[in-house]
N, C-alpha and C positions, 0 to 999 in steps of 0.2 A: 762578601767580606765586611761591608759597612754595617750590616746587622750585628755581626760578631763584635765589631769595634764599639758599637752602641751598647751592647750587653756588657762588654769589658768596662766601659765607662760607668755603667750602672753599678757594677760590682765594686769598682774602686771608690766611687762616691759613697756607696753603702758602707764599705769598710771604714772609711773616714768618719762618717756620721756615727757609726757604732763606737769608734774610739772616743768621739766627743761625748757619747752617752755614758760610756764606761768611766770616763774621767770626771763627769759631772758630780758635784757634791764633794769633791776632794780638795776644794779650795784653790784650784788651779785657774789662772786667768785665761779665758777664751781668746782675748785679744793677744796675749803673749804667745799662746800656742799657735794661733794663726800667723803671727809675725814670724815665728821660727819656721813654720812650714812654708811660708812664702819665701823666706830667705834661703832655705835649703833648696827649694824648687828653682829659685833664681840662679843659684850657684850651679845646680845640675844643668840647667838650660844654657848657662854661660859656657860650661865645660863642653857640653855636646855641640854647641854652636861653633866653638873654636876648633873642635876636631873635624866636623863635617863642613864647616864654613857657613857663615850667615849670608843671607841675601842682602842686597843693599837696603839700608834703612832710609825711610823718609818720614816727614812730619806726621802723615796720616797713620802710618804703622805705629809710631810711638804713642800718639794720642789715643788711638783706638785701643791698643793693647793695655795702656795704663788705665783707661776708663773701665775696661772689662775687669781688670784686677781690683780696682776700687769698688766697683759694683758688687763683685762677689764677696769681698771682705765686709762691705757694709750690709749686704743681705744677711750674712751669717750673724753679724753683731745685732742687727735689728731683730732677727729671729730669736736669739738668746734672750733679749730684753722682753720680747713678746711672751716667751715662756714664763717670765717672772711676773707678768701682769695678768695672765689668764691661763686657762687649762690647756695642756698639750692636746687634749682630745679634740679641741676645736682649732687650735693654732696650726698644728701640722697639716690637716686637710685643707684649711683655708690657704696657707702659703703654697701648698702644692698646686693650686690653681694658676700660679704664675706661668705654667707651661702653656696655657692658652694664648698668651701674648706672642711668643715666638712662632707658635703653630699658625696662628691667624696671619702673622706677618709673612710667613713662608708662602702661604696661599695667596694673599692679597698683594703683597709688595713684590715678591720674587716669582710669582705666578707658577708655583709648583702644581702639577696636575695630580690630584688625589681621587681615586675611584670611590664610589659609595661604600663598598665593602671595606676599603682602607679607612674611610672616615669612621665606620662602625668600630673597627679595631682600635682607632685612636681614642674614641669616646669611652670604649670599654676599659682601656688601659688607664685613662685619667680617673674614671670612676673607681676603678680598682685601687689606685694609689690612695685615694681619699678614704675608701672603706677600710683598707688594711691598717691605716694609721689611726683610725677613730677608736677612742676608748671612752666609755660613758663617764661624764664629768663628776658624778656623785655630789651634785649641789655645790661645786666649787664656785666661789664668788669671782667676778670679773671686774677689774678696774677698767671699765669699758673704754673710755676715750683714749687713755695712754696705750692700752692694749691694741685697739683697732688702728691707732696711729702707727705703732710698730709693725703690725701685720701688713698694713698697706705699703709701708716703706720697704719691707722685705719682699713683698710680691712685686713691687715696681722695680727694685734692684735686680732681682733674679730674672724677671721678664725681659727687661731692657738688655740685660747681659746676653740672653739667648739671641735676641735680635741682632746685637752687635757681632756676636760670634758668627752668625749666618752671613752678615754683611762682610765680615773679614774674609770668609771663604768665597763668597760671591765675587769679591774684588781680586781674588787670587793672591792675597797677601800671604807670604810664607808663614806657615804656622809656627815655625821655630822662632822667628822674629816676634810674632804676636805673643807667644807664651813668655819669651824673655822680657818683653815690655810689660806684660800682664803681671808677672810675679814681681818685677821691679816696682811698678806703680803701686801694687797692693802692699808691698813691704813698707814703702814710704808712708802710705796712708795709715798703716797700722802702728808704725813707730810714733807718728804724730798723736794718734789716739792714746797710745800708752803713756806718752808724756803728759797728756791732759788728765788721764784717769789716775796716774801715779800709783799703780798697783805694784805689789812686791813681786820681784822676779824670783822664780823657783826652778831648780835643776830639772825636775820631771817635765816641765813645759818644753824644754829643749828636746828631751828624749821623744816625747809624744809628737811634738811638732815636726821632728825629723822623719818619723815614720809616716805621718800624714802627708808631708811634702813629697816623699817618694811615690806614694799612691796617687797623689794629685797630678804629678807629672805624667804618669802612665795614663790616668783617667782623661786628662785634658788633651793629651796627644791623640788618644783614640777618639775623643769627642770631635776634634777638628778633622781627623781623617774621615769619620762618619759623615760629617756635614759637607765635606768637600766632594765625597764620592757617592753619597746616598741621598735619600729624601729627608730633608730636615723635619718635615711635618710628622714623620714617623720616628725619627731619631729622638726628638725631644720627649715624647711620652714614654719611650723605652727607658731613657735616662731617669725620668721621674719615678720609675719603679725601684729606685735605690732603697726605698723604704722596705722593700721585700727583704733585703739583706739584714737590715736592722731588726725587723720583726723575727725572722728565722734565727738570727744569731742570739737574740734575747731568749728564745725558746731553748737554745742549746746551752748558753752560759748560765742563765738564771732560772732554768727549768720552768719558764713561763709557758702556759698552754695557750694555743691559738683558740680564739673564740670561733663559733661556727661561721659568723659573717666574715671573719678574716680568712678562713679556709676558702670560702666562696670567692673572696677577693683575690687570693693567690691563684686559684684555678682560672678565674675570669681574666686575670692579667696575662696568663700564658695563652689563653684563647685569643686575646686582643693582639698579641705579638704574631700569632699564626695568621690572623685575618689581614694584617698589614702586608703580609707576603703573598697574598692571593692576587 
């Protein structure tokens, strides 16, 4: 079941990334869209928690959840700014390497046992994620220092986020409480960012933010379930394959054609998932 939950997370995150791609260039604020999706997700978790009942809160749950939410929001903001400073052909594959941080922590800190074949599957999935996202840069200039700064901040944010999610499940903190605090902390961080940036609010941001928020709740709920019941070192690389959804959706919506190396990447990603189950 945890493999299915990881794949469901991958699909939800991929759909959300595709929505961000579809709305890019339309003059919509990524900060505002994220704020609305955090707010909607927060309200959904509040309603769900009231119906089924929250576990008792403590300081660790609140702080851990809020930090996870802030790291996720900051990672997305830094990634958007990195795209502005350098080519997506290099930015996406580089940021996808953040998965190595929680994978190594699962093995070294939480002492998960991973067989050699499973390690092969993990490495194949990570390589596939990078290959699928790569597009030749065609001589695009890079504003190197600001670009690398944003890339490293994004990698660090997403990487530490994964470690903290595994920590939360390892400490048996109720995932409903964690998600409630995560969305609340993220929403607070984003409204502060919005006040600083002073961007114009637009109605479509609410619409798209609401859709993203619903998929986010499903995705992160499945994510925590997969981490609590499965092998984190395998869950993380499966989730990183959310780029598959973006690439394949682009082929369908924009009639983009997969390049040969991307086809190989898709096939090898599926092989990698199979290997992790051996």
